[in-house]
PyMOL CGO cylinders between C-alpha atoms (Angstrom):
from pymol import cmd
from pymol.cgo import CYLINDER

trace = [
    CYLINDER, -1.06, 20.55, 31.56, -3.00, 19.39, 34.63, 0.3, 1, 1, 1, 1, 1, 1,
    CYLINDER, -3.00, 19.39, 34.63, -0.07, 17.16, 35.52, 0.3, 1, 1, 1, 1, 1, 1,
    CYLINDER, -0.07, 17.16, 35.52, 2.27, 20.15, 35.52, 0.3, 1, 1, 1, 1, 1, 1,
    CYLINDER, 2.27, 20.15, 35.52, 0.00, 22.09, 37.88, 0.3, 1, 1, 1, 1, 1, 1,
    CYLINDER, 0.00, 22.09, 37.88, -0.29, 19.28, 40.41, 0.3, 1, 1, 1, 1, 1, 1,
    CYLINDER, -0.29, 19.28, 40.41, 2.47, 19.95, 42.92, 0.3, 1, 1, 1, 1, 1, 1,
    CYLINDER, 2.47, 19.95, 42.92, 3.50, 17.62, 45.68, 0.3, 1, 1, 1, 1, 1, 1,
    CYLINDER, 3.50, 17.62, 45.68, 2.90, 18.64, 49.28, 0.3, 1, 1, 1, 1, 1, 1,
    CYLINDER, 2.90, 18.64, 49.28, 6.65, 18.91, 49.91, 0.3, 1, 1, 1, 1, 1, 1,
    CYLINDER, 6.65, 18.91, 49.91, 7.08, 21.14, 46.86, 0.3, 1, 1, 1, 1, 1, 1,
    CYLINDER, 7.08, 21.14, 46.86, 4.21, 23.36, 48.02, 0.3, 1, 1, 1, 1, 1, 1,
    CYLINDER, 4.21, 23.36, 48.02, 5.86, 23.74, 51.42, 0.3, 1, 1, 1, 1, 1, 1,
    CYLINDER, 5.86, 23.74, 51.42, 9.10, 24.84, 49.77, 0.3, 1, 1, 1, 1, 1, 1,
    CYLINDER, 9.10, 24.84, 49.77, 7.17, 27.51, 47.89, 0.3, 1, 1, 1, 1, 1, 1,
    CYLINDER, 7.17, 27.51, 47.89, 4.61, 28.64, 50.48, 0.3, 1, 1, 1, 1, 1, 1,
    CYLINDER, 4.61, 28.64, 50.48, 6.93, 29.24, 53.46, 0.3, 1, 1, 1, 1, 1, 1,
    CYLINDER, 6.93, 29.24, 53.46, 9.33, 31.59, 51.63, 0.3, 1, 1, 1, 1, 1, 1,
    CYLINDER, 9.33, 31.59, 51.63, 6.35, 33.35, 50.01, 0.3, 1, 1, 1, 1, 1, 1,
    CYLINDER, 6.35, 33.35, 50.01, 4.79, 33.94, 53.42, 0.3, 1, 1, 1, 1, 1, 1,
    CYLINDER, 4.79, 33.94, 53.42, 8.00, 35.59, 54.58, 0.3, 1, 1, 1, 1, 1, 1,
    CYLINDER, 8.00, 35.59, 54.58, 8.38, 37.58, 51.34, 0.3, 1, 1, 1, 1, 1, 1,
    CYLINDER, 8.38, 37.58, 51.34, 4.82, 38.86, 51.47, 0.3, 1, 1, 1, 1, 1, 1,
    CYLINDER, 4.82, 38.86, 51.47, 5.25, 39.89, 55.08, 0.3, 1, 1, 1, 1, 1, 1,
    CYLINDER, 5.25, 39.89, 55.08, 8.24, 42.07, 54.16, 0.3, 1, 1, 1, 1, 1, 1,
    CYLINDER, 8.24, 42.07, 54.16, 5.97, 44.44, 52.28, 0.3, 1, 1, 1, 1, 1, 1,
    CYLINDER, 5.97, 44.44, 52.28, 3.81, 45.15, 55.36, 0.3, 1, 1, 1, 1, 1, 1,
    CYLINDER, 3.81, 45.15, 55.36, 4.49, 46.71, 58.75, 0.3, 1, 1, 1, 1, 1, 1,
    CYLINDER, 4.49, 46.71, 58.75, 6.88, 45.27, 61.31, 0.3, 1, 1, 1, 1, 1, 1,
    CYLINDER, 6.88, 45.27, 61.31, 4.05, 44.02, 63.51, 0.3, 1, 1, 1, 1, 1, 1,
    CYLINDER, 4.05, 44.02, 63.51, 2.46, 42.17, 60.59, 0.3, 1, 1, 1, 1, 1, 1,
    CYLINDER, 2.46, 42.17, 60.59, 5.85, 40.75, 59.66, 0.3, 1, 1, 1, 1, 1, 1,
    CYLINDER, 5.85, 40.75, 59.66, 6.39, 39.49, 63.21, 0.3, 1, 1, 1, 1, 1, 1,
    CYLINDER, 6.39, 39.49, 63.21, 2.96, 37.86, 63.13, 0.3, 1, 1, 1, 1, 1, 1,
    CYLINDER, 2.96, 37.86, 63.13, 3.77, 36.13, 59.83, 0.3, 1, 1, 1, 1, 1, 1,
    CYLINDER, 3.77, 36.13, 59.83, 7.09, 34.86, 61.20, 0.3, 1, 1, 1, 1, 1, 1,
    CYLINDER, 7.09, 34.86, 61.20, 5.33, 33.68, 64.35, 0.3, 1, 1, 1, 1, 1, 1,
    CYLINDER, 5.33, 33.68, 64.35, 2.88, 31.83, 62.13, 0.3, 1, 1, 1, 1, 1, 1,
    CYLINDER, 2.88, 31.83, 62.13, 5.82, 30.08, 60.44, 0.3, 1, 1, 1, 1, 1, 1,
    CYLINDER, 5.82, 30.08, 60.44, 7.16, 29.24, 63.91, 0.3, 1, 1, 1, 1, 1, 1,
    CYLINDER, 7.16, 29.24, 63.91, 3.76, 27.81, 64.94, 0.3, 1, 1, 1, 1, 1, 1,
    CYLINDER, 3.76, 27.81, 64.94, 3.66, 25.71, 61.77, 0.3, 1, 1, 1, 1, 1, 1,
    CYLINDER, 3.66, 25.71, 61.77, 7.15, 24.38, 62.43, 0.3, 1, 1, 1, 1, 1, 1,
    CYLINDER, 7.15, 24.38, 62.43, 6.21, 23.46, 66.02, 0.3, 1, 1, 1, 1, 1, 1,
    CYLINDER, 6.21, 23.46, 66.02, 3.04, 21.80, 64.75, 0.3, 1, 1, 1, 1, 1, 1,
    CYLINDER, 3.04, 21.80, 64.75, 4.99, 19.74, 62.24, 0.3, 1, 1, 1, 1, 1, 1,
    CYLINDER, 4.99, 19.74, 62.24, 7.61, 18.59, 64.72, 0.3, 1, 1, 1, 1, 1, 1,
    CYLINDER, 7.61, 18.59, 64.72, 5.08, 17.38, 67.29, 0.3, 1, 1, 1, 1, 1, 1,
    CYLINDER, 5.08, 17.38, 67.29, 2.24, 16.13, 65.03, 0.3, 1, 1, 1, 1, 1, 1,
    CYLINDER, 2.24, 16.13, 65.03, 3.62, 15.62, 61.53, 0.3, 1, 1, 1, 1, 1, 1,
    CYLINDER, 3.62, 15.62, 61.53, 1.06, 18.13, 60.21, 0.3, 1, 1, 1, 1, 1, 1,
    CYLINDER, 1.06, 18.13, 60.21, 1.35, 21.86, 59.54, 0.3, 1, 1, 1, 1, 1, 1,
    CYLINDER, 1.35, 21.86, 59.54, -2.17, 22.72, 60.66, 0.3, 1, 1, 1, 1, 1, 1,
    CYLINDER, -2.17, 22.72, 60.66, -3.46, 19.98, 63.00, 0.3, 1, 1, 1, 1, 1, 1,
    CYLINDER, -3.46, 19.98, 63.00, -6.99, 20.14, 64.39, 0.3, 1, 1, 1, 1, 1, 1,
    CYLINDER, -6.99, 20.14, 64.39, -5.89, 19.97, 68.04, 0.3, 1, 1, 1, 1, 1, 1,
    CYLINDER, -5.89, 19.97, 68.04, -2.15, 20.56, 68.00, 0.3, 1, 1, 1, 1, 1, 1,
    CYLINDER, -2.15, 20.56, 68.00, 0.52, 22.13, 70.16, 0.3, 1, 1, 1, 1, 1, 1,
    CYLINDER, 0.52, 22.13, 70.16, -0.06, 25.54, 71.69, 0.3, 1, 1, 1, 1, 1, 1,
    CYLINDER, -0.06, 25.54, 71.69, 2.79, 28.05, 71.82, 0.3, 1, 1, 1, 1, 1, 1,
    CYLINDER, 2.79, 28.05, 71.82, 2.25, 29.49, 75.31, 0.3, 1, 1, 1, 1, 1, 1,
    CYLINDER, 2.25, 29.49, 75.31, 5.20, 31.91, 75.40, 0.3, 1, 1, 1, 1, 1, 1,
    CYLINDER, 5.20, 31.91, 75.40, 6.97, 32.74, 72.14, 0.3, 1, 1, 1, 1, 1, 1,
    CYLINDER, 6.97, 32.74, 72.14, 9.77, 34.69, 73.80, 0.3, 1, 1, 1, 1, 1, 1,
    CYLINDER, 9.77, 34.69, 73.80, 10.71, 31.81, 76.10, 0.3, 1, 1, 1, 1, 1, 1,
    CYLINDER, 10.71, 31.81, 76.10, 9.73, 29.16, 73.54, 0.3, 1, 1, 1, 1, 1, 1,
    CYLINDER, 9.73, 29.16, 73.54, 7.32, 27.32, 75.81, 0.3, 1, 1, 1, 1, 1, 1,
    CYLINDER, 7.32, 27.32, 75.81, 5.00, 24.86, 74.06, 0.3, 1, 1, 1, 1, 1, 1,
    CYLINDER, 5.00, 24.86, 74.06, 2.15, 22.79, 75.50, 0.3, 1, 1, 1, 1, 1, 1,
    CYLINDER, 2.15, 22.79, 75.50, 1.32, 19.58, 73.63, 0.3, 1, 1, 1, 1, 1, 1,
    CYLINDER, 1.32, 19.58, 73.63, -1.86, 17.57, 74.34, 0.3, 1, 1, 1, 1, 1, 1,
    CYLINDER, -1.86, 17.57, 74.34, -1.53, 13.87, 75.12, 0.3, 1, 1, 1, 1, 1, 1,
    CYLINDER, -1.53, 13.87, 75.12, -5.05, 12.57, 74.58, 0.3, 1, 1, 1, 1, 1, 1,
    CYLINDER, -5.05, 12.57, 74.58, -4.16, 8.97, 75.38, 0.3, 1, 1, 1, 1, 1, 1,
    CYLINDER, -4.16, 8.97, 75.38, -3.35, 9.85, 79.02, 0.3, 1, 1, 1, 1, 1, 1,
    CYLINDER, -3.35, 9.85, 79.02, -5.67, 12.88, 79.42, 0.3, 1, 1, 1, 1, 1, 1,
    CYLINDER, -5.67, 12.88, 79.42, -2.76, 15.20, 80.18, 0.3, 1, 1, 1, 1, 1, 1,
    CYLINDER, -2.76, 15.20, 80.18, -0.47, 17.74, 78.57, 0.3, 1, 1, 1, 1, 1, 1,
    CYLINDER, -0.47, 17.74, 78.57, 3.28, 17.99, 78.10, 0.3, 1, 1, 1, 1, 1, 1,
    CYLINDER, 3.28, 17.99, 78.10, 5.01, 21.38, 78.45, 0.3, 1, 1, 1, 1, 1, 1,
    CYLINDER, 5.01, 21.38, 78.45, 8.31, 21.77, 76.61, 0.3, 1, 1, 1, 1, 1, 1,
    CYLINDER, 8.31, 21.77, 76.61, 10.84, 24.53, 77.28, 0.3, 1, 1, 1, 1, 1, 1,
    CYLINDER, 10.84, 24.53, 77.28, 12.42, 24.61, 73.83, 0.3, 1, 1, 1, 1, 1, 1,
    CYLINDER, 12.42, 24.61, 73.83, 14.98, 27.31, 74.65, 0.3, 1, 1, 1, 1, 1, 1,
    CYLINDER, 14.98, 27.31, 74.65, 16.46, 25.01, 77.33, 0.3, 1, 1, 1, 1, 1, 1,
    CYLINDER, 16.46, 25.01, 77.33, 17.17, 22.20, 74.86, 0.3, 1, 1, 1, 1, 1, 1,
    CYLINDER, 17.17, 22.20, 74.86, 20.88, 21.56, 74.40, 0.3, 1, 1, 1, 1, 1, 1,
    CYLINDER, 20.88, 21.56, 74.40, 20.75, 21.05, 70.65, 0.3, 1, 1, 1, 1, 1, 1,
    CYLINDER, 20.75, 21.05, 70.65, 24.51, 20.62, 70.35, 0.3, 1, 1, 1, 1, 1, 1,
    CYLINDER, 24.51, 20.62, 70.35, 24.16, 17.19, 72.04, 0.3, 1, 1, 1, 1, 1, 1,
    CYLINDER, 24.16, 17.19, 72.04, 20.67, 16.34, 70.74, 0.3, 1, 1, 1, 1, 1, 1,
    CYLINDER, 20.67, 16.34, 70.74, 20.26, 13.55, 68.23, 0.3, 1, 1, 1, 1, 1, 1,
    CYLINDER, 20.26, 13.55, 68.23, 17.63, 12.03, 66.03, 0.3, 1, 1, 1, 1, 1, 1,
    CYLINDER, 17.63, 12.03, 66.03, 17.46, 8.27, 66.46, 0.3, 1, 1, 1, 1, 1, 1,
    CYLINDER, 17.46, 8.27, 66.46, 15.54, 5.75, 64.40, 0.3, 1, 1, 1, 1, 1, 1,
    CYLINDER, 15.54, 5.75, 64.40, 13.84, 2.51, 65.25, 0.3, 1, 1, 1, 1, 1, 1,
    CYLINDER, 13.84, 2.51, 65.25, 12.49, -0.05, 62.83, 0.3, 1, 1, 1, 1, 1, 1,
    CYLINDER, 12.49, -0.05, 62.83, 8.99, -1.52, 63.12, 0.3, 1, 1, 1, 1, 1, 1,
    CYLINDER, 8.99, -1.52, 63.12, 8.77, -3.90, 60.19, 0.3, 1, 1, 1, 1, 1, 1,
    CYLINDER, 8.77, -3.90, 60.19, 9.24, -1.81, 57.08, 0.3, 1, 1, 1, 1, 1, 1,
    CYLINDER, 9.24, -1.81, 57.08, 8.36, 1.42, 58.89, 0.3, 1, 1, 1, 1, 1, 1,
    CYLINDER, 8.36, 1.42, 58.89, 11.07, 3.69, 60.32, 0.3, 1, 1, 1, 1, 1, 1,
    CYLINDER, 11.07, 3.69, 60.32, 10.15, 5.60, 63.49, 0.3, 1, 1, 1, 1, 1, 1,
    CYLINDER, 10.15, 5.60, 63.49, 12.20, 8.70, 64.27, 0.3, 1, 1, 1, 1, 1, 1,
    CYLINDER, 12.20, 8.70, 64.27, 12.68, 10.23, 67.69, 0.3, 1, 1, 1, 1, 1, 1,
    CYLINDER, 12.68, 10.23, 67.69, 14.43, 13.38, 68.96, 0.3, 1, 1, 1, 1, 1, 1,
    CYLINDER, 14.43, 13.38, 68.96, 16.55, 12.69, 72.02, 0.3, 1, 1, 1, 1, 1, 1,
    CYLINDER, 16.55, 12.69, 72.02, 17.38, 15.90, 73.87, 0.3, 1, 1, 1, 1, 1, 1,
    CYLINDER, 17.38, 15.90, 73.87, 18.54, 17.04, 77.29, 0.3, 1, 1, 1, 1, 1, 1,
    CYLINDER, 18.54, 17.04, 77.29, 19.09, 20.23, 79.24, 0.3, 1, 1, 1, 1, 1, 1,
    CYLINDER, 19.09, 20.23, 79.24, 20.74, 21.58, 82.37, 0.3, 1, 1, 1, 1, 1, 1,
    CYLINDER, 20.74, 21.58, 82.37, 17.35, 22.26, 83.98, 0.3, 1, 1, 1, 1, 1, 1,
    CYLINDER, 17.35, 22.26, 83.98, 13.84, 20.87, 83.47, 0.3, 1, 1, 1, 1, 1, 1,
    CYLINDER, 13.84, 20.87, 83.47, 13.04, 20.87, 79.74, 0.3, 1, 1, 1, 1, 1, 1,
    CYLINDER, 13.04, 20.87, 79.74, 9.81, 18.90, 79.83, 0.3, 1, 1, 1, 1, 1, 1,
    CYLINDER, 9.81, 18.90, 79.83, 6.94, 18.62, 82.31, 0.3, 1, 1, 1, 1, 1, 1,
    CYLINDER, 6.94, 18.62, 82.31, 3.76, 16.59, 82.42, 0.3, 1, 1, 1, 1, 1, 1,
    CYLINDER, 3.76, 16.59, 82.42, 0.72, 18.68, 83.30, 0.3, 1, 1, 1, 1, 1, 1,
    CYLINDER, 0.72, 18.68, 83.30, -2.66, 17.54, 84.58, 0.3, 1, 1, 1, 1, 1, 1,
    CYLINDER, -2.66, 17.54, 84.58, -5.77, 18.05, 82.42, 0.3, 1, 1, 1, 1, 1, 1,
    CYLINDER, -5.77, 18.05, 82.42, -6.19, 21.61, 83.78, 0.3, 1, 1, 1, 1, 1, 1,
    CYLINDER, -6.19, 21.61, 83.78, -2.92, 22.62, 81.98, 0.3, 1, 1, 1, 1, 1, 1,
    CYLINDER, -2.92, 22.62, 81.98, -1.54, 24.33, 85.10, 0.3, 1, 1, 1, 1, 1, 1,
    CYLINDER, -1.54, 24.33, 85.10, -0.86, 21.63, 87.72, 0.3, 1, 1, 1, 1, 1, 1,
    CYLINDER, -0.86, 21.63, 87.72, 2.59, 20.13, 87.23, 0.3, 1, 1, 1, 1, 1, 1,
    CYLINDER, 2.59, 20.13, 87.23, 2.72, 16.37, 87.67, 0.3, 1, 1, 1, 1, 1, 1,
    CYLINDER, 2.72, 16.37, 87.67, 6.49, 15.92, 87.26, 0.3, 1, 1, 1, 1, 1, 1,
    CYLINDER, 6.49, 15.92, 87.26, 9.36, 17.13, 85.08, 0.3, 1, 1, 1, 1, 1, 1,
    CYLINDER, 9.36, 17.13, 85.08, 12.49, 15.84, 83.40, 0.3, 1, 1, 1, 1, 1, 1,
    CYLINDER, 12.49, 15.84, 83.40, 15.89, 17.13, 82.28, 0.3, 1, 1, 1, 1, 1, 1,
    CYLINDER, 15.89, 17.13, 82.28, 15.78, 14.91, 79.20, 0.3, 1, 1, 1, 1, 1, 1,
    CYLINDER, 15.78, 14.91, 79.20, 13.14, 13.89, 76.70, 0.3, 1, 1, 1, 1, 1, 1,
    CYLINDER, 13.14, 13.89, 76.70, 12.50, 11.51, 73.84, 0.3, 1, 1, 1, 1, 1, 1,
    CYLINDER, 12.50, 11.51, 73.84, 10.11, 13.20, 71.43, 0.3, 1, 1, 1, 1, 1, 1,
    CYLINDER, 10.11, 13.20, 71.43, 8.50, 11.12, 68.67, 0.3, 1, 1, 1, 1, 1, 1,
    CYLINDER, 8.50, 11.12, 68.67, 8.80, 12.72, 65.22, 0.3, 1, 1, 1, 1, 1, 1,
    CYLINDER, 8.80, 12.72, 65.22, 5.76, 11.53, 63.23, 0.3, 1, 1, 1, 1, 1, 1,
    CYLINDER, 5.76, 11.53, 63.23, 6.25, 13.52, 60.01, 0.3, 1, 1, 1, 1, 1, 1,
    CYLINDER, 6.25, 13.52, 60.01, 8.57, 13.18, 57.05, 0.3, 1, 1, 1, 1, 1, 1,
    CYLINDER, 8.57, 13.18, 57.05, 12.08, 13.29, 58.51, 0.3, 1, 1, 1, 1, 1, 1,
    CYLINDER, 12.08, 13.29, 58.51, 13.42, 15.77, 55.92, 0.3, 1, 1, 1, 1, 1, 1,
    CYLINDER, 13.42, 15.77, 55.92, 10.61, 18.25, 56.62, 0.3, 1, 1, 1, 1, 1, 1,
    CYLINDER, 10.61, 18.25, 56.62, 10.99, 17.65, 60.36, 0.3, 1, 1, 1, 1, 1, 1,
    CYLINDER, 10.99, 17.65, 60.36, 14.70, 18.47, 60.22, 0.3, 1, 1, 1, 1, 1, 1,
    CYLINDER, 14.70, 18.47, 60.22, 13.90, 21.72, 58.38, 0.3, 1, 1, 1, 1, 1, 1,
    CYLINDER, 13.90, 21.72, 58.38, 11.29, 22.58, 61.00, 0.3, 1, 1, 1, 1, 1, 1,
    CYLINDER, 11.29, 22.58, 61.00, 13.76, 21.82, 63.82, 0.3, 1, 1, 1, 1, 1, 1,
    CYLINDER, 13.76, 21.82, 63.82, 16.36, 24.02, 62.14, 0.3, 1, 1, 1, 1, 1, 1,
    CYLINDER, 16.36, 24.02, 62.14, 13.87, 26.88, 61.86, 0.3, 1, 1, 1, 1, 1, 1,
    CYLINDER, 13.87, 26.88, 61.86, 12.83, 26.51, 65.51, 0.3, 1, 1, 1, 1, 1, 1,
    CYLINDER, 12.83, 26.51, 65.51, 16.31, 26.29, 66.99, 0.3, 1, 1, 1, 1, 1, 1,
    CYLINDER, 16.31, 26.29, 66.99, 18.28, 28.64, 64.75, 0.3, 1, 1, 1, 1, 1, 1,
    CYLINDER, 18.28, 28.64, 64.75, 15.79, 31.49, 64.39, 0.3, 1, 1, 1, 1, 1, 1,
    CYLINDER, 15.79, 31.49, 64.39, 13.33, 31.44, 67.28, 0.3, 1, 1, 1, 1, 1, 1,
    CYLINDER, 13.33, 31.44, 67.28, 14.62, 29.39, 70.23, 0.3, 1, 1, 1, 1, 1, 1,
    CYLINDER, 14.62, 29.39, 70.23, 18.35, 29.98, 70.32, 0.3, 1, 1, 1, 1, 1, 1,
    CYLINDER, 18.35, 29.98, 70.32, 20.10, 28.88, 73.47, 0.3, 1, 1, 1, 1, 1, 1,
    CYLINDER, 20.10, 28.88, 73.47, 22.63, 31.74, 73.68, 0.3, 1, 1, 1, 1, 1, 1,
    CYLINDER, 22.63, 31.74, 73.68, 24.03, 30.89, 77.10, 0.3, 1, 1, 1, 1, 1, 1,
    CYLINDER, 24.03, 30.89, 77.10, 27.83, 30.82, 77.05, 0.3, 1, 1, 1, 1, 1, 1,
    CYLINDER, 27.83, 30.82, 77.05, 29.28, 27.35, 77.49, 0.3, 1, 1, 1, 1, 1, 1,
    CYLINDER, 29.28, 27.35, 77.49, 31.46, 26.80, 80.52, 0.3, 1, 1, 1, 1, 1, 1,
    CYLINDER, 31.46, 26.80, 80.52, 34.75, 25.01, 79.84, 0.3, 1, 1, 1, 1, 1, 1,
    CYLINDER, 34.75, 25.01, 79.84, 34.28, 23.05, 83.09, 0.3, 1, 1, 1, 1, 1, 1,
]
cmd.load_cgo(trace, "trace")
């Protein structure tokens, strides 16, 4: 019986996320928005760190504009991503092999700056780019689900495409 109760982490995620949304439906609209934002924060956390609730993870600075600041401890700086500017129709997930390990990376671009390096004060811009290669440290299946949640529900790029 104990074996039946022990669920894998992936299975728990499949159960917990829909339950969080279902439970939020029974409460007020503000509480529901907070629960959905929490799901958005978890998805952002997973994409950038491979964990749902990291100790020192990404910070969603502006939910409406989908602006996220990610710490880069190795270089004592931060990276600010403008997720709503990502052109997901041309984005791709590439993989590299390091021995038996597969390393995944999201390659994305935009028409304007989509990614900036910030100094340690989180406000001084060092420099920015119109393209980015974002390492994806988590399980690729869970990461793809998190990316889908981020870019289909929260950070849609609804700008009409020009034929020219």
